[in-house]
Backbone as CSV, one residue per row, in Angstrom:
resi,resn,N_x,N_y,N_z,CA_x,CA_y,CA_z,C_x,C_y,C_z
1,MET,-6.416,3.676,17.826,-5.520,3.204,16.807,-5.466,4.102,15.615
2,THR,-4.224,4.451,15.225,-3.920,5.323,14.145,-3.924,4.581,12.817
3,THR,-4.658,5.161,11.850,-4.637,4.505,10.552,-3.446,5.009,9.779
4,GLU,-2.797,4.103,9.065,-1.648,4.595,8.207,-1.833,3.873,6.879
5,VAL,-1.086,4.281,5.902,-0.985,3.717,4.568,0.207,2.719,4.591
6,LEU,-0.038,1.417,4.434,0.973,0.444,4.386,1.086,-0.127,2.992
7,VAL,2.279,-0.058,2.449,2.573,-0.513,1.104,3.451,-1.685,1.168
8,HIS,3.010,-2.806,0.783,3.799,-4.069,0.886,4.467,-4.266,-0.519
9,VAL,5.816,-4.439,-0.451,6.601,-4.440,-1.746,7.575,-5.542,-1.617
10,ARG,8.352,-5.746,-2.662,9.443,-6.639,-2.720,10.503,-5.963,-3.619
11,PRO,11.778,-6.232,-3.433,12.844,-5.671,-4.237,12.699,-6.155,-5.697
12,GLY,12.992,-5.164,-6.585,13.024,-5.462,-8.012,11.599,-5.558,-8.653
13,CYS,10.612,-5.148,-7.930,9.264,-5.140,-8.546,8.901,-3.874,-9.273
14,PRO,8.742,-3.891,-10.652,8.570,-2.652,-11.335,7.207,-1.968,-11.005
15,PHE,6.245,-2.803,-10.697,4.898,-2.291,-10.289,5.016,-1.498,-8.951
16,CYS,5.825,-2.081,-8.060,6.059,-1.392,-6.766,6.744,-0.020,-7.039
17,ASP,7.772,-0.057,-7.859,8.529,1.140,-8.212,7.525,2.217,-8.835
18,MET,6.588,1.835,-9.674,5.646,2.804,-10.273,4.744,3.305,-9.227
19,LEU,4.181,2.520,-8.411,3.310,3.001,-7.311,4.041,3.868,-6.375
20,ARG,5.261,3.472,-5.994,6.055,4.292,-5.016,6.347,5.719,-5.626
21,SER,6.679,5.792,-6.946,6.896,7.057,-7.614,5.612,7.887,-7.590
22,ASN,4.417,7.263,-7.895,3.198,8.024,-7.877,2.857,8.447,-6.473
23,LEU,3.085,7.652,-5.463,2.790,8.060,-4.164,3.649,9.211,-3.681
24,LYS,4.972,9.155,-3.976,5.851,10.273,-3.673,5.337,11.549,-4.387
25,ARG,4.979,11.429,-5.644,4.495,12.573,-6.370,3.211,13.215,-5.792
26,SER,2.350,12.331,-5.175,1.109,12.778,-4.679,1.305,13.430,-3.329
27,GLY,2.432,13.209,-2.622,2.698,13.723,-1.311,2.105,12.883,-0.189
28,LEU,1.513,11.788,-0.506,0.858,10.988,0.562,2.008,10.262,1.365
29,LYS,1.890,10.332,2.660,2.871,9.585,3.525,2.383,8.188,3.661
30,TYR,3.360,7.295,3.609,3.068,5.810,3.692,4.304,5.146,4.328
31,ARG,3.961,3.896,4.753,5.165,3.041,5.261,5.255,1.792,4.376
32,GLU,6.496,1.559,3.990,6.751,0.358,3.141,7.106,-0.862,4.015
33,LEU,6.629,-1.994,3.627,6.966,-3.245,4.236,7.480,-4.181,3.155
34,ASP,8.718,-4.662,3.309,9.323,-5.633,2.388,8.844,-7.031,2.677
35,ILE,8.120,-7.661,1.849,7.562,-8.959,2.206,8.646,-10.075,2.183
36,TRP,9.869,-9.789,1.644,10.969,-10.695,1.629,11.696,-10.587,2.957
37,GLN,11.566,-9.475,3.716,12.259,-9.317,4.935,11.306,-9.488,6.205
38,ASP,10.011,-9.329,5.878,9.050,-9.318,7.036,7.988,-10.433,6.780
39,PRO,8.101,-11.633,7.480,7.257,-12.683,7.342,5.767,-12.331,7.601
40,ASP,5.515,-11.453,8.574,4.200,-11.005,8.931,3.546,-10.235,7.746
41,ALA,4.421,-9.421,7.083,3.873,-8.634,5.952,3.615,-9.623,4.809
42,ALA,4.405,-10.570,4.624,4.229,-11.553,3.541,2.880,-12.301,3.815
43,ALA,2.637,-12.767,5.066,1.409,-13.466,5.392,0.198,-12.594,5.130
44,ALA,0.279,-11.292,5.524,-0.785,-10.371,5.253,-1.133,-10.262,3.785
45,VAL,-0.092,-10.166,2.957,-0.357,-10.123,1.498,-0.925,-11.417,1.024
46,ARG,-0.464,-12.536,1.425,-1.106,-13.821,1.006,-2.544,-13.831,1.347
47,LYS,-2.872,-13.387,2.516,-4.284,-13.330,2.960,-5.116,-12.391,2.045
48,ALA,-4.595,-11.242,1.741,-5.298,-10.255,0.894,-5.360,-10.664,-0.627
49,ALA,-4.389,-11.469,-1.048,-4.215,-11.774,-2.449,-4.479,-13.297,-2.730
50,ASN,-5.433,-13.929,-2.033,-5.773,-15.226,-2.296,-4.670,-16.215,-2.293
51,GLY,-3.729,-16.118,-1.345,-2.636,-17.063,-1.209,-1.458,-16.704,-2.010
52,ASN,-1.455,-15.652,-2.821,-0.348,-15.191,-3.654,0.383,-14.091,-2.937
53,GLU,1.641,-13.977,-3.282,2.487,-12.767,-2.769,2.552,-11.669,-3.830
54,THR,1.393,-11.267,-4.260,1.277,-10.198,-5.290,1.528,-8.820,-4.674
55,VAL,2.507,-8.074,-5.275,2.805,-6.805,-4.746,2.771,-5.829,-5.870
56,PRO,2.578,-4.545,-5.726,2.365,-3.959,-4.451,0.935,-4.337,-3.904
57,THR,0.870,-4.534,-2.614,-0.497,-4.691,-1.956,-0.484,-3.561,-0.901
58,VAL,-1.604,-2.829,-0.924,-1.730,-1.587,-0.037,-2.801,-1.871,0.974
59,ASN,-2.628,-1.450,2.188,-3.650,-1.608,3.235,-3.848,-0.134,3.823
60,VAL,-5.116,0.228,3.882,-5.478,1.466,4.567,-6.683,1.158,5.360
61,GLY,-6.501,1.163,6.626,-7.667,0.844,7.586,-8.135,-0.603,7.226
62,ASN,-9.417,-0.749,6.898,-10.009,-2.021,6.603,-9.984,-2.363,5.036
63,THR,-9.359,-1.503,4.338,-9.280,-1.716,2.840,-7.947,-2.245,2.487
64,TRP,-7.973,-3.341,1.716,-6.853,-4.003,1.080,-6.900,-3.927,-0.417
65,MET,-5.836,-3.532,-1.106,-5.868,-3.418,-2.539,-4.629,-4.033,-3.171
66,VAL,-4.838,-4.964,-4.085,-3.730,-5.674,-4.753,-3.403,-5.001,-6.002
67,ASN,-2.208,-4.489,-6.208,-1.654,-3.819,-7.402,-2.591,-2.651,-7.761
68,PRO,-2.929,-1.755,-6.814,-3.754,-0.693,-7.115,-3.080,0.481,-7.820
69,SER,-3.979,1.303,-8.400,-3.502,2.582,-9.032,-3.396,3.593,-7.931
70,ILE,-2.712,4.638,-8.225,-2.608,5.760,-7.309,-4.009,6.309,-6.960
71,HIS,-4.853,6.363,-7.987,-6.167,6.854,-7.750,-7.021,5.958,-6.758
72,GLN,-6.767,4.675,-6.893,-7.516,3.713,-5.925,-6.919,3.934,-4.520
73,VAL,-5.654,4.107,-4.402,-5.079,4.359,-3.073,-5.615,5.674,-2.432
74,LEU,-5.645,6.631,-3.221,-6.128,7.957,-2.757,-7.641,7.878,-2.415
75,ALA,-8.374,7.185,-3.200,-9.842,6.952,-2.892,-9.978,6.224,-1.527
76,ALA,-9.161,5.228,-1.317,-9.259,4.466,-0.108,-8.855,5.307,1.084
77,VAL,-7.824,6.099,0.977,-7.406,7.061,2.053,-8.601,8.040,2.353
78,LYS,-9.165,8.566,1.250,-10.255,9.543,1.458,-11.388,8.864,2.236
79,ALA,-11.668,7.568,1.978,-12.853,6.908,2.683,-12.337,6.462,4.061
80,GLU,-11.148,6.007,4.249,-10.780,5.359,5.540,-10.088,6.384,6.480
81,ALA,-9.216,7.257,5.904,-8.488,8.187,6.760,-8.181,9.499,6.049
82,PRO,-9.226,10.326,5.836,-9.124,11.564,5.094,-8.059,12.524,5.673
83,GLU,-7.740,12.326,7.014,-6.773,13.196,7.665,-5.385,12.957,7.110
84,LEU,-5.133,11.850,6.411,-3.919,11.512,5.855,-3.637,12.188,4.468
85,LEU,-4.618,12.506,3.865,-4.526,13.159,2.496,-3.593,14.445,2.595
86,PRO,-2.759,14.460,1.562,-1.869,15.689,1.543,-2.627,16.957,1.298
87,GLN,-2.255,18.007,2.112,-2.863,19.271,1.948,-2.277,20.012,0.662
88,LYS,-3.199,20.525,-0.080,-2.727,21.192,-1.374,-2.702,22.662,-1.183
């Protein structure tokens, strides 16, 4: 199984926009899942966020983070899937 960075978002979320911008700036590849369009993604977020649909919620391997900073995401990638870190 290949590990990837999954970023759960919803339209109009300023925190999602901020994390998205920081992820793009970092060069980290990720896949976005819109919880308003994907019921499975919404269910995963509710499970990770104690029943809430708090976004952004990021999943990397076995690590789930609710509204993380870019530093938290990069640390999780380093721990769970270092091969995904951008080459500098």
